N, C-alpha and C positions, 0 to 999 in steps of 0.2 A: 504494500500500500504506500502511495506517495505521501510526502509531508505536506500539511496544509499550513500555509502562511496566514496568520491571523493578526489583525490590527484592532485596537480598541479605541473608541472615541466616546468619551463620557466626561462631563465636567465634575462629576462626583469622584473625588480621589479614592474614597473607600471602595466604591464599586469597581474602579479601574484596578485597584490592588487585588480585590477578590477575584476578578476575572483573570488577571495575570497569574494568580496562584493556581487557578483551575487549569489554565492552558499549560502552565509549566509542568503539571502532573501528567499531561497527555503525551504519549510517546509519538503520536503522529501529527502533533501540532507544534508550530514555532511562532512565538510572538515576534512580529517584525516591526511593531510600532504602537505607540500610545499617544493620544492627544486629548486635551481638555477643552478645546473650543473648535468651532467649525472651520475657521481659517487654517489652524494647525492641522486639522483632519484632512483638508484638501491637499495640503503640502505633503503630509505623511503618505497619503494614498498614491500621489504622483511619484514619490521617490522610493517607497518601499515595496510597491506592487503586491499588495496582499491578495490572497485568494478570497478571503472573507473579512468583512469589517463588521464588528459589533458596534452599531451606531445608535447613540442616544439621539432622541428627537429634539429635546430642549437643551440647547447649549448656548453659551455666549458667543458673540461676534457673528455667528451664522448658525441657524438651526440645522438639524439633521436632514430635513426635507430639502433644504436649499443645497446642502452638500451633495445629496443624491442627484439633484437636478444638474448641478455643475459638472459632476463626474460623467453623467450620461451624455451631456452635450459637448464634453471636451474631446475633440477628435484626436488630440495628441496623446490621450490616455488610451493606449492600445489594449491593455489588459484591464477590463472592467471587473472589479471584484463583486462577489455576491454580498449582499447586505443583510444582516440580521438586525432588525429594529428593536431598540430598547426604549424604555420610557422612564423618565425621572419621577413620574407620578406614582409614588409608592403607597403602600397600605396606610401609612400614617396620614398622608394627605387625604386619602379617600375617607378615612375614619373621621378626620377633623371636619371635612366638608359635610359628612353625614350628621355629626354632632351639631354643627351650625344649623343645618336644615331642621333637625329635631327641635332645637332651641327656638328657632323662628316659628315653627308650627305650634310649639307650646305657648309662646308669647301671643300668637294669633288666637289660640283657644282662650287664653286668659282675657284678652281684650274683648273677644266675642261674648264671654261670660258677663263682663262688666256692661257691655252694650245691651245684652238681652235683659239683664236685671233692670237697667234704667228704662228700657222700653216696656217691660212688664209692669213696672210701677206706673209708668205713664198711661198705659192702657187701662190699668185698674182705676187710676184717678179719673180718666175720661168715662169709664163705665159708671162710676159713682156719680160723676157730674151729669151724665145722661139721665140717670134715675131721678136726680133732683130736678132736672129740666123737664122731664116728663110730668112729674108731680106739679111743677109750677105751671106747665101748660094746661093740665087738667083743671087747676085752680084759677086759671085765667091770668096768671101773673106775667107770662111771656106769650109772645105770638108764635105763629107757625114758622116764621123765618128764623127766629132765635132757636127754636127747637131743631130746625133743619141744620143750622150751623153746628149745633152740638153733636148731631148725628154724624155730620161730615168729619168733625174733629175726632169723634170716637172711632169712626171707620178708618181714618188715617192712622190713628194710634194702634188699632188692632192689626192693620195691614203691616205697619212698621214692625210690630212685635213678631208677626208671622215670618217676615223676611229675615229678622234677626235670628229666629230659630233655625231657619234653613242655613244661614251663614255659619252659625255655631255648629250645626250638624256636619257641614262640609269641612270645617276646620278640625273637628274631632276625627272624622274619617281620615283626613290627611295625616294627622298625628298617629293614628292607629297604624296606617300603612308604613310610616317611617320607623315606628318603634316595634311593630309586630306585637303590640299589646292591645287587647280588646278593652276598650273604654266603655262603649255602648253595648249593653247586653242585647242579644238577639231576641226577636219576638217569638 
């Protein structure tokens, strides 16, 4: 079996060292270069002629995709290496992003709870006011226009409360999906 010349391109020094250690243990692989940014990677590929490049996508000076593009269009580069794409987006970053989404969803549920409480109190107040207005109308203390205005206010408050319930339900469903924890018990 012939020897495979491997080059590493990653801005994370620890990852480069780990990959170098792995390659050094392989009998059929030789490390021919290592670079920490896109411009150095281009130069390394052009001078060391690797068979394979372990290429990080996110690097300073030039990203990995631009390196691929430059090598593919470079007619002076007669030997085009195979590329194995790496990404710097690690598990820690994914977990941190997930934590932030859960926190955002939790904050949204908390805000929706405060909103629904205020709208429920408002709807209850307008329901009570409506009963008073109906009694006042029956007693002749207010006219039909005043009663109609109270009914419109009550309808608006009840509609607003119903919309807040839907928003709270949606916020809770999102939080459940992000946390895999059942918050609303099934029917």
